[in-house]
C-alpha positions in Angstrom: 94.0 85.9 127.6 91.3 88.0 129.1 91.6 91.4 130.7 91.2 90.3 134.3 93.8 87.5 133.9 96.4 89.9 132.6 95.8 92.4 135.4 96.2 89.5 137.9 99.5 88.4 136.2 100.9 91.9 136.4 99.9 92.2 140.1 101.8 89.0 140.7 104.9 90.2 138.8 104.9 93.4 140.8 103.9 91.7 144.1 101.5 94.6 144.7 97.9 93.7 145.4 96.7 97.1 146.7 93.5 98.5 145.4 95.2 101.7 144.2 97.8 99.7 142.3 95.1 97.5 140.7 93.3 100.7 139.5 96.5 102.0 138.0 97.3 98.6 136.3 93.8 98.4 134.8 94.2 101.9 133.4 97.6 101.1 131.9 96.4 97.8 130.4 93.5 99.7 128.7 95.8 102.5 127.5 98.6 100.2 126.3 96.2 97.7 124.6 94.6 100.6 122.7 98.0 102.1 121.7 99.4 98.8 120.4 96.2 98.0 118.5 96.1 101.5 116.9 99.8 101.6 116.1 99.3 99.5 112.9 96.5 97.9 110.9 97.0 94.5 112.4 95.5 91.6 110.5 94.1 90.1 113.8 91.8 93.1 114.1 90.1 92.3 110.8 87.5 89.6 110.5 87.4 88.3 106.9 84.2 86.4 107.3 81.6 86.4 110.0 79.3 83.5 110.6 76.6 83.1 108.0 73.8 85.2 109.5 70.1 84.8 108.6 68.6 88.3 108.7 64.9 89.2 108.3 62.8 92.3 108.3 62.5 92.2 112.1 66.3 92.3 112.5 66.7 95.6 110.7 68.5 97.9 111.1 71.6 95.9 112.0 73.6 97.2 115.0 77.2 96.4 114.0 78.3 96.6 117.7 76.0 93.8 118.8 74.4 91.9 115.9 77.4 90.4 114.0 78.6 87.0 115.2 81.8 85.1 114.8 82.0 81.5 116.0 78.6 81.9 117.6 79.5 84.9 119.7 78.8 88.6 119.1 81.9 90.6 118.0 81.6 94.4 118.0 82.6 96.0 114.7 84.3 99.4 114.4 83.3 99.5 110.7 82.0 97.2 108.0 84.4 96.5 105.1 82.1 94.4 102.9 78.8 92.5 103.0 77.9 89.4 100.9 74.5 87.9 100.2 75.0 84.2 100.3 71.3 83.1 100.2 71.7 81.3 96.9 75.0 79.7 97.7 77.1 82.3 95.9 78.8 85.4 97.2 76.8 88.3 95.9 78.7 91.5 96.8 76.4 94.3 98.2 77.7 97.7 97.3 78.1 100.4 100.0 76.3 103.7 99.4 74.8 106.6 101.4 71.2 107.5 102.1 71.5 110.7 100.1 72.8 108.8 97.1 69.9 106.4 97.2 67.4 109.2 97.4 69.0 110.9 94.4 69.0 107.6 92.4 65.6 106.3 93.4 63.5 109.4 94.0 60.2 107.8 93.2 60.8 104.2 94.3 62.8 104.6 97.4 60.6 102.2 99.4 61.0 99.1 97.2 61.7 95.7 98.8 63.5 92.6 97.6 67.1 91.2 97.5 69.4 94.0 98.5 71.9 95.6 96.1 73.1 98.3 98.5 73.8 98.9 102.2 74.3 102.2 104.0 74.9 103.6 107.5 71.9 105.1 109.2 74.2 106.5 111.9 77.6 105.5 113.4 76.6 101.9 114.3 73.4 101.0 112.5 73.1 99.9 108.8 70.2 99.3 106.5 69.8 97.5 103.1 68.2 98.7 99.9 66.0 97.4 98.6 64.7 96.6 102.1 64.3 92.9 103.0 61.0 91.3 102.3 62.1 87.8 103.5 64.9 86.1 105.4 68.2 86.1 103.7 71.7 84.9 104.6 74.7 87.3 104.8 78.4 87.3 105.6 80.2 90.3 106.9 83.8 91.4 106.7 84.7 94.0 109.3 87.3 95.7 111.5 86.9 94.9 115.2 86.0 97.7 117.6 88.4 98.7 120.3 86.8 98.7 123.7 87.6 99.9 127.2 87.7 97.0 129.6 85.9 97.4 132.9 87.2 96.3 136.3 87.1 92.5 136.7 86.2 92.0 133.0 86.7 88.4 131.8 86.5 89.7 128.2 89.2 88.4 125.9 91.8 90.9 124.7 91.9 91.8 121.0 95.6 91.2 121.0 96.1 87.4 120.5 97.6 85.3 123.3 100.8 84.7 121.3 101.5 88.5 121.5 100.2 89.2 125.1 103.8 89.5 126.3 104.2 92.6 124.2 101.3 94.2 126.1 102.5 92.9 129.5 106.0 94.3 129.1 104.7 97.7 128.1 102.4 97.8 131.2 105.3 96.7 133.4 107.5 99.4 132.0 104.9 102.0 133.0 104.4 100.4 136.4 108.2 100.2 137.2 108.7 103.7 135.9 105.9 105.0 138.2 107.7 103.3 141.1 111.1 104.8 140.0 112.4 101.3 139.7 115.4 100.5 137.4 113.6 97.4 136.1 111.7 99.8 133.9 114.7 99.9 131.5 114.7 96.1 131.0 111.0 96.1 130.4 111.3 98.7 127.8 114.0 96.7 126.0 111.9 93.6 126.2 108.9 95.5 124.8 110.9 96.8 121.9 112.2 93.4 121.0 108.9 91.6 121.3 107.1 94.3 119.3 109.6 93.9 116.5 109.0 90.1 116.5 105.3 90.7 116.5 105.5 92.9 113.5 107.6 90.4 111.6 105.4 87.5 112.5 102.2 89.3 111.4 103.9 90.4 108.2 104.6 86.8 107.3 100.9 85.8 107.7 98.3 86.0 105.0 96.9 89.3 106.2 98.6 92.4 105.1 99.7 95.0 107.7 99.4 98.5 106.3 101.9 101.0 107.4 100.8 103.5 110.0 102.8 105.6 112.4 104.5 103.1 114.7 104.3 103.2 118.4 107.9 104.1 119.3 109.1 103.5 122.9 111.0 106.8 122.8 107.7 108.6 122.3 105.9 107.1 125.2 104.2 109.9 127.3 105.8 110.9 130.5 104.0 109.6 133.5 102.6 112.1 135.9 102.3 111.3 139.6 98.7 110.3 139.3 99.1 108.2 136.1 
């Protein structure tokens, strides 16, 4: 489901289509989406293999927020987990390093070009290879998806899969009904807790491993101020 579709579904559930209500709902969807995604290292936030990408000298440095593609579409990366050179039909692992380590290891031959053995961050979102590319080569990336803030009316797909979107919707409805001082907030909180537990169990049974992190506990949800 995309962001705008979920906002519309919540408006329908609340039977409230005012502009102020929509603004609050959009804020809550963004907040709750981020909270759920950050509560654990969910396997659906990790891309094991990107598309095979042909990269040449003109494509460097690589912007990990715009240049990595999955199923033909750009997917923003929060961080890169691994890179493989697949030009020769095999998976050649490229080791991560830092610019300072390269300068220490190759003080007199830092500008060499060829098939890369290392990759490193130039800044928070751009990466470079060493040796630098001298011809087009094929690469596959493994990475963690970047959490984004969805803009008003965005048709961008949510990072939480459709099979778990009810978890997000119940948490937003809990906030909305609590804001309205509506007793239905209690039922939404119970539904959210039940659905979140089912989501955790379902993801644990899949191939990806969910690494323990502090869990988002309903009892610890922040109190809503009048302008929340």
